[in-house]
N, C-alpha and C positions, 0 to 999 in steps of 0.2 A: 482584404482580410489578412491579418497577420498570421504567420505560422506559429504553432505551439510546439515546443521541443520536449520530447520525453526521453529520458535516459533510464535504462534499467540498471540501477546501481547493484541490485541484488535480485536474482530471479530463482533462488534455490528454495528447497523445502527446509523443514526443521532439522534434518539429519545430515546436511552437508552433501547431499547427493551430487556427484559430478564436481565436487570442490567448489560449489557455487555459494555466493553470499546469501544471507537471509533476505527476505522480501523488503525491497525499498525502491521506489520509483521517483525520479526527480522530474517535475513538470515545471517548465519555464515559459511564461507568456510575456507580454509587453510590460505588465505592471506587477506580476506575481511570480514568485518562485517558491514552490512548495514540494513537500514529500508526501507520497502516499505510502503509508506504513514505514516503519523504522525498526526492522528486526535487529537482533542482538549484535550482528556484525556490521551494521550500516555505517557507523563512523569510519571503520576501516575501509569500507568500499568508497566512501566519499573522498577519503584521502588518496586512495588508489587512483580514482578517476578525476581528481582535481576539481572537486565540487567544494566550494568554500562554504562551510557550515553557517557563517555569518550572512550569507546571501539568502538563506531560507527564512521565509516569513511565517510559514504555517506547516504544521505536521498533522496530517489526517490519518486516523487509525481505524482500520476495519474491525479489529477485535483485539483482545488483550491476552493473546498467547505470545510467549517470549520471542518467537521467530518473526513476529509482526510488530511488537512494540518495545521490546527490552532495550533496543538501541537508543531510545530516548534518554535513558539514564546516562549513557556515555556521551551523548550529544550535549546534555546539560552540563556535565562535568567539564567537557572540553570548552563549552561556552564560558564557563566561569574562570577556569584556571589557565587556559591556553589561548583561546581565540579572543578573550577579553571583550566579549559581546556587550553591546550597549543598546542595540535596537530591540524592540519588543518581540516576543515569540508567542504565537498562538498554537495551542494544541487542541485539536478537536477529535472526539472519539465517542465510544459508547458510554453508557451510564457508569459512573464511578471512575472515570479515567483519571481524574486528579488524585483520588485516594490511592489507586493502584500504583501510579507512578511514585507518589510519596512513599508508599510502603516498600516498593521495590528499591528505591534509593536508600532507604533506611536499612535495608538488609545488606545491600552491596557496599554502601559507604555510610556506616552509622554516623549520625550527627550532621551530615552534610546538607540535608534538606533545610534545616533551620538556619544555615549560614546565609548572610545577605548576598544578593546578586546585584550587579550593575545594570540589570535589564529586567523588564516586567514579563511575566508569563501569564497569559490569559487562557483559561480553560473553557471549552465549550462542549456540552453534551449534545450530540446529534440525536435527532428524533426520527424514527422510522416513518416514512411516508410524508415527511415534511421537508420541502425544499428550503434551504437557508442560504444566505449570502454571507460569506466570511472572507474578509480581505479581498474583495472584488471577485471572489470565486463562488459560483453557484454550486451547491452540493446537495444531492438528493439521495438519502439513504433508503435502500430497499431491504426487505427481510432476507437475510442469509439463512442457510440451514447447516450450521456447523456446531454451535455450542448448545448444550442441553438447556441452558437458561435463556437462550434467544438473544443474548446481549452481543450481537454481531451484525455486520452490515455487508451488503453489496453497495458500492458507492458510484454514483454517476455525477461527473463534474462538468461544469460549463465554464469555459475560460476563453476569452477573445473570440467568441462566436464558434468555438469548437467544443465537441463533446467527447469526453474520455470516461469510460466505464471500467471499473475493476471489480471482478467477481468476489474478491476476498477469498477466504476458504469457505466452500459450500458444497453440499450435495445438490443434485438437480432440484430446482424449484422453478415454478412458472414466473416467479419474481424476476428471473434473469431476462425474460422476454421484453418487458417494458424498459428494464434497466439498460439493455444492450441495443434496443431498437434505434437504428440510424446513427449509432455512435461512430464518430470518426475513427476511434480506436477502442477496441474492446480487449482488455487484458484479462485473460481467463486462466484460472488454475487448471492443471491437468495432472493431479497427483497420481491417479491410477491410469492404466492403459485401457483395459476393457472390463475391469472388475467393478460391479455395482456396489457403491458404498453410500451410506446415508449421509455422511458428513464431508465427503470430498467428491469432486467431479472426475470422470474418466474421459480420456481422449475419445473413445468410441461414442460416448454420449454427446460430446460437443460436436463431433462430425454429424451425428444423426440429427441434431437439433439446429444446425446452421441456418436452415431456411426459416426457422421460427425466430431465431435471434436477430437476424437482419442487420448485423453490424457491418460497416463499410470495410473495416480491417480488423482481423482477429489475430492476436498474438498470445501464444501459450506460455505459461510460467508455472513455477512451483511443481516441476516434474519430480515424481517419486522414482524410486529405483526401477520399477518395472517399465515405466514410461521412458525413463532416460536410456534404458538399455535398447529401446527401439527407436531412438531419436532420428536415426537416418531413414526410418520408414514412415515418419509422420509427414502428412501432406499439408498440414497447417503450419504457419510460421511459428517458430519457437524462439523465444528470447534467449539471450546470453548476457552475462554480466558485462556491463559497459556499452551495450547496444543502444544506439540513438535512433529515434524515429521523429520526423516532423510531420505534423498533421495540420 
């Protein structure tokens, strides 16, 4: 069985805590190379860590907050004007993902959406509770608990016989249990340290629920200020920008 490489291009929150880039994880298997989320600073992170944007086949988005999706705009602008991309790109995310990206580009770069590209963009709307196969990648979206409209996901991926789950942004929900079960890698947000919040997880909650989650390896990401201040006290592994893991 081949190893799957995961690099944390960005593991920060929306506020730049610790000087970390916004959320963006690069997953590379034998036949697939994709991003999980693409926050506003992700293109900068890709250039810093020498990840060729043209190598990316697919971008999966957990939800449409700027620190998780806004980097798609800069990715597309780079693809058109600098990288001279020709290979197709797939973008998969919540309901309305195409329209949100179009609207955001039209705000940031008026008129650019309608200009022709030398590559095709294919949009897919993921459906909760329905496993789909996109570009040789199995993806199973679970209900997250972050947005009031419910248009957000916990994502469980299957690639080359390995399973990678990302919590996205979410408060505690029992949906995390089947999503993380037996995952080779569970990437889990820990914005808070011990404060209970409806829309974000706390480190204390993750520690308490570890036996229920049953992931093989758990790595924390998206640390907020209170958690980051206690980073040396955390007993679970914590991601840093540029970190690589093979599963």
